[in-house]
C-alpha positions in Angstrom: 49.8 58.9 76.8 49.1 62.5 75.9 49.1 65.1 78.6 46.8 68.1 78.3 48.7 71.4 78.5 48.3 73.4 81.7 45.8 76.3 81.5 47.5 79.7 81.2 47.6 81.9 84.2 47.8 85.7 84.1 50.7 87.5 85.7 50.7 87.8 89.6 49.7 91.5 89.5 46.8 90.7 87.1 45.6 87.9 89.4 45.4 90.3 92.3 43.7 93.0 90.2 41.0 90.5 89.0 40.3 89.5 92.6 40.0 93.0 93.9 37.9 94.0 90.9 35.4 91.2 91.9 35.4 92.5 95.5 36.8 89.3 96.9 39.2 89.0 99.8 42.1 86.5 99.8 40.3 84.4 102.3 37.2 84.2 100.2 39.1 83.3 97.1 41.1 80.7 99.0 37.9 79.0 100.3 36.6 78.8 96.7 39.8 77.2 95.4 40.3 75.0 98.5 43.6 76.3 99.8 44.7 78.6 102.6 44.9 82.4 102.5 48.7 82.3 102.7 48.8 80.2 99.5 46.7 82.7 97.6 49.0 85.5 98.8 52.0 83.6 97.6 50.3 83.1 94.2 49.5 86.7 93.9 53.0 87.8 94.9 54.7 85.5 92.4 56.6 83.5 95.1 54.9 80.3 94.1 52.7 79.0 91.3 49.8 76.6 91.6 50.0 73.1 90.2 47.7 70.2 89.4 44.0 70.4 89.9 44.3 73.5 92.0 46.0 75.3 89.1 43.1 74.3 86.9 40.6 75.5 89.4 42.5 78.7 90.0 42.8 79.4 86.2 39.1 78.8 85.7 38.2 81.0 88.5 40.4 83.9 87.2 39.0 83.4 83.7 35.5 83.7 85.2 36.4 86.9 87.1 38.0 88.3 83.9 34.7 88.1 82.0 32.9 91.4 81.1 31.3 93.4 83.8 27.5 93.4 84.2 27.2 96.8 82.3 29.3 95.6 79.4 27.5 92.2 79.3 24.2 93.9 79.3 25.3 96.1 76.4 26.3 93.0 74.4 23.1 91.2 75.3 24.9 88.4 77.4 24.6 87.8 81.1 27.7 88.3 83.3 28.7 86.1 86.1 28.8 87.4 89.6 30.0 85.9 92.8 27.0 84.5 94.7 27.1 84.6 98.5 30.0 87.0 98.7 30.0 90.6 99.7 29.6 92.9 96.8 31.4 96.1 96.1 30.0 99.1 98.0 31.0 102.2 96.0 30.9 105.6 97.8 29.7 108.6 95.9 32.6 110.7 94.8 35.4 108.1 95.3 36.6 104.6 94.6 34.5 101.7 95.9 34.7 100.5 99.4 35.4 96.8 99.4 34.1 94.5 102.0 36.7 93.7 104.6 37.8 90.2 105.7 35.0 88.0 106.8 33.7 88.1 110.4 35.9 85.9 112.5 36.0 84.2 115.8 33.0 82.0 115.3 33.1 78.3 116.3 31.7 77.1 113.0 33.8 79.0 110.5 37.4 80.0 110.3 38.5 83.5 109.1 40.9 82.1 106.6 38.2 80.4 104.6 39.5 77.0 105.7 37.5 73.9 106.6 38.0 73.1 110.3 37.6 69.4 109.5 40.7 69.5 107.2 42.9 70.6 110.1 43.6 74.1 108.7 43.8 76.0 111.9 45.0 79.5 112.4 48.7 79.4 113.1 48.9 77.0 110.2 48.6 79.8 107.8 50.9 78.1 105.3 48.7 75.1 104.7 49.1 74.0 101.0 48.5 71.1 98.9 51.0 68.6 97.6 51.6 70.6 94.4 51.6 74.1 95.7 55.4 74.8 95.5 57.9 75.1 98.3 55.3 76.1 100.9 54.8 73.3 103.5 51.9 73.1 105.9 51.9 71.8 109.5 49.1 69.4 109.0 47.5 68.4 105.7 44.1 66.9 105.3 42.3 65.0 102.6 42.3 66.8 99.2 38.9 67.8 97.9 37.7 69.1 94.6 37.7 72.9 94.8 34.4 74.7 94.6 34.0 77.3 91.9 31.9 80.4 91.9 28.5 79.8 90.4 27.5 81.9 87.5 24.3 83.9 88.0 22.7 86.2 85.5 23.1 89.8 86.7 20.5 92.5 86.1 20.8 94.5 83.0 21.0 97.9 84.6 23.9 99.1 86.8 23.0 99.3 90.5 23.0 102.8 91.9 26.0 103.7 94.0 25.7 103.6 97.8 25.6 106.8 99.8 28.2 107.3 102.6 25.6 106.4 105.2 24.8 103.1 103.5 28.4 102.2 102.9 29.3 102.9 106.6 26.3 100.9 107.8 27.3 98.0 105.5 30.9 98.0 106.9 29.6 98.2 110.5 27.2 95.4 110.1 29.9 93.3 108.4 32.7 93.8 111.0 31.2 95.0 114.3 30.1 91.6 115.7 33.5 90.0 115.2 35.4 93.0 116.4 33.4 93.0 119.7 34.4 89.4 120.3 38.0 90.1 119.5 38.1 93.1 121.9 36.6 90.9 124.6 39.6 88.5 124.2 41.9 91.4 124.5 40.3 93.0 127.6 38.2 90.4 129.3 35.5 93.1 129.8 32.2 93.0 127.9 31.3 96.7 128.3 34.8 97.9 127.3 34.8 95.6 124.2 31.5 97.2 123.0 32.8 100.7 123.8 36.1 100.1 121.9 34.3 99.0 118.8 31.8 101.9 119.0 34.6 104.5 119.5 36.6 103.0 116.6 33.6 103.2 114.2 32.9 106.8 115.5 36.4 107.7 114.6 36.0 106.0 111.2 32.8 108.0 110.5 34.6 111.2 111.4 37.4 110.3 108.9 35.1 108.5 106.4 36.7 110.1 103.3 40.0 108.6 104.4 38.5 105.2 105.4 36.4 104.9 102.3 39.4 104.9 100.0 41.6 102.7 102.3 42.6 99.3 100.8 41.4 97.5 104.0 38.7 99.5 105.8 38.1 96.6 108.2 41.8 96.6 109.2 41.7 100.3 109.7 38.7 100.0 112.2 40.3 96.9 113.8 43.5 98.7 114.5 41.6 101.7 116.1 39.5 99.3 118.2 42.5 97.4 119.5 44.3 100.7 120.4 41.4 101.9 122.4 40.8 98.6 124.1 44.4 98.2 125.2 44.8 101.8 126.3 46.4 101.9 129.8 44.3 104.9 130.9 41.2 102.8 131.5 42.5 101.8 134.9 41.8 105.3 136.1 38.2 105.2 135.1 35.9 104.3 138.1 33.7 102.0 136.0 36.7 99.8 135.0 38.5 99.6 138.4 36.7 96.5 139.4 36.8 93.2 137.4 33.7 91.9 135.7 32.1 88.5 136.4 34.2 85.8 134.7 32.8 83.3 132.2 30.7 80.5 133.7 32.7 77.7 132.1 35.8 76.7 134.0 37.9 76.1 130.9 36.8 79.5 129.5 37.9 81.1 132.7 41.3 79.4 132.6 41.9 80.5 129.0 40.8 84.1 129.6 43.1 84.3 132.7 46.0 83.1 130.6 45.3 85.7 127.9 45.0 88.5 130.3 48.3 87.5 132.0 50.1 88.0 128.7 51.6 91.5 128.0 49.4 93.5 125.7 51.6 93.3 122.6 51.9 89.5 123.0 48.1 89.2 123.6 47.4 91.4 120.5 49.7 89.4 118.3 48.2 86.1 119.5 44.7 87.2 118.8 45.5 88.6 115.4 47.4 85.6 114.2 45.7 82.6 115.9 42.3 84.2 116.3 41.7 86.6 113.4 43.9 84.6 111.0 46.1 87.3 109.7 49.5 86.4 108.2 52.7 87.2 110.0 53.6 90.3 107.9 50.1 91.7 108.3 50.3 91.0 112.1 53.6 92.7 112.3 52.4 95.7 110.4 49.3 96.1 112.5 51.2 95.8 115.8 53.8 98.2 114.5 56.7 95.7 114.9 59.1 94.0 112.6 58.3 90.5 111.3 60.9 88.8 113.5 59.7 90.6 116.5 56.1 89.6 115.8 57.2 86.0 115.3 59.0 86.0 118.7 56.0 87.5 120.4 53.8 84.8 118.9 56.1 82.0 120.0 56.4 83.3 123.5 52.6 83.8 123.8 52.0 80.3 122.6 54.6 78.9 125.0 52.9 80.8 127.9 49.5 79.4 126.9 50.8 75.9 126.5 52.6 76.0 129.8 49.4 76.6 131.8 47.1 74.8 129.4 49.0 72.0 127.7 46.0 70.9 125.7 46.2 74.1 123.7 49.7 73.6 122.4 48.3 72.8 118.9 47.5 76.1 117.0 44.4 74.6 115.5 43.0 73.7 118.9 44.0 77.1 120.2 42.1 78.8 117.4 39.0 76.7 118.1 39.1 77.5 121.8 39.5 81.2 121.1 36.5 81.0 118.9 34.5 79.2 121.5 35.5 81.6 124.2 34.6 84.7 122.2 31.3 83.2 121.0 30.2 82.0 124.5 29.5 85.5 125.7 26.4 87.4 124.5 28.1 90.4 123.1 26.0 92.8 121.0 27.1 95.9 119.1 25.0 99.1 118.9 23.0 99.9 115.8 24.8 101.7 113.0 22.6 104.9 113.1 23.3 105.2 116.9 27.0 105.0 116.2 26.9 107.6 113.5 24.7 109.8 115.7 27.2 109.5 118.6 30.1 110.3 116.3 28.3 113.5 115.0 27.4 114.6 118.6 31.0 114.1 119.7 32.3 116.0 116.8 29.9 118.9 117.5 30.9 118.9 121.2 34.6 119.2 120.5 34.0 121.8 117.8 32.0 123.9 120.2 34.7 123.4 122.9 37.4 124.5 120.4 35.3 127.6 119.5 34.7 128.5 123.1 38.4 128.1 123.9 39.3 130.3 121.0 36.9 133.0 122.0 38.2 132.9 125.6 41.7 133.2 124.3 40.8 136.1 122.1 39.0 137.9 125.0 41.9 137.5 127.3 44.3 138.8 124.7 42.0 141.8 124.0 41.8 142.5 127.8 45.6 142.4 128.1 46.0 144.8 125.3 43.4 147.1 126.7 44.9 147.3 130.2 48.6 147.2 129.3 50.6 150.5 129.4 50.9 152.2 126.0 54.2 154.0 126.7 57.4 153.4 128.4 57.7 154.5 132.1 61.3 154.7 133.2 62.1 153.8 136.9 62.8 156.5 139.5 66.5 157.3 139.5 68.5 157.4 142.8 69.0 160.8 144.5 72.2 162.8 143.8 74.1 165.6 145.8 73.5 169.0 144.3 75.8 171.8 145.3 76.7 170.0 148.5 73.1 169.4 149.5 72.7 165.7 150.2 69.7 164.0 148.6 66.6 163.6 150.6 66.8 160.5 152.8 64.4 157.8 151.9 63.4 154.9 154.0 65.6 151.9 153.4 66.7 148.7 154.9 68.1 148.9 158.5 71.5 147.7 159.4 72.2 145.0 162.0 73.0 147.5 164.7 69.8 149.4 164.0 67.8 146.2 164.1 69.3 145.3 167.5 68.6 148.8 168.8 65.0 148.6 167.6 64.4 145.3 169.3 65.9 146.6 172.5 63.7 149.6 172.6 60.6 147.6 172.0 61.5 145.2 174.9 62.2 148.1 177.3 59.0 149.9 176.3 57.0 146.8 177.4 58.9 145.8 180.6 60.6 149.1 181.7 59.3 151.6 184.3 56.3 153.6 183.6 56.9 157.2 182.6 55.6 160.1 184.7 53.0 162.1 182.9 52.1 165.5 184.4 48.5 166.0 185.1 46.7 169.3 184.8 46.1 171.1 188.1 
C-alpha cells in the first residue's frame, strides 16, 4: 500500500513570520487547526512537529498564508486569500502595523485559547494536544475533529488606506476593553475600580502610543498596566474604596469571589492570567515579573486554596468556566474610546501645566534668593584686646552661677523686703 509523502513545512521561524504577517494570534491559528495554543507555540519554537491530519491542515494553512499579498495579487490579476472573521492588521501612520491582541476572554461561550469547551480543553490544560503532536501530553483529550481551514475570499484590488493613530487606538480599545474590565473585576471585586483601572491603563497607553503601537503585544501592554493599577495597595486610603461593594447576587458567585479575594495579590493575578485569560506559564511568569518555577508554585498554591474551600472547582476546566461565568454575570461596561482619549489628553495637559507652574515657582524663589543674598563677605566682629594696658570695653555676657544667685536674691528682697523711705518735698 503506497503512502503519500507528508506535505513540507517551512522552518519554525518562517511559520511564526507567516502567522504574524497575516495578523493572526496563536490562539486564532490554533482554533483554525483544531489544537491548543501551547501546541502552536511548540510548533513555532521547533520543540515539536505536527503529525497526521493536523500536519496536513497546518501545512495547507501555512501555504495559504504564504500566498501573495492583496496588492501583489491585484497586480497579477489574481485574487488573494484573506482570513475571514479574524482581526485585520491595523497599521499606524509612520510605523509598523499594530496587530490585534489576543481575543477578548472571560466569556462563558468562548475560551481565550481558541479551544472548544465541549472538547474539554480548559484553561490550565494549556498543553492539550492530539495523539500525533509529539511529546506534549494533555490532561484530558476529547474526540478528534477535522480542522477548519481559513476560507479564501477575494480581496479588493486596491490597498486599504492606513489607519490614523486615533482609529488604531479605538480599534484596540474596542477589542480589549470589555474583557479587561471583567478580568480587573476578578482581581479586585469592585466594579467601579475595574472600570477605572482599564480606563487609566488605556489613558497611559494613549500617552505612550508611539511605544505601544510598535509593541509586539499591545493588548498585553495594556493588560499589565491595568493589573498594576487594579492591585495597587494605595486604593485602601481613598474614601470611595474604603467600604466594600455589594456582592454578586448568586451564592456560588459570592463564594468564588470571596476565595479569589482571600488569595494574595500575586497568586490571584497568576490564577486569573493562567486559568482565566489562558496565557502560557512562561508568559504568565513574564507578566507577573517572576521566574517560571515561582509562577508555577503560585498557580499550584492558588488552585489548592480554591479547591480547599470549593472542592467542585478542583478541575482546571471547571474553574475556567466558573471564572468566565462570574466575570460575565456582572454588567460591566467600559467608557467610549473618545472619552478615554480625551481624559488622557486632559490629564497630560494638567500635569504639564503643573510642571510648568512648579518650574516657574522654583525659578522665582531662586531669583529672590539671589536678589536678597549679600554680595560680599562680612567678617564677624573680633573679640576685644588690651591696648597699652587699657582693658577692652566690657560687653554684656553670660552671668556666672554666683551672679545668678545674687540676682535672684535681690529680686526676692525687692518684692518682700521693707519699703524704702523716700523724702518728700517740704
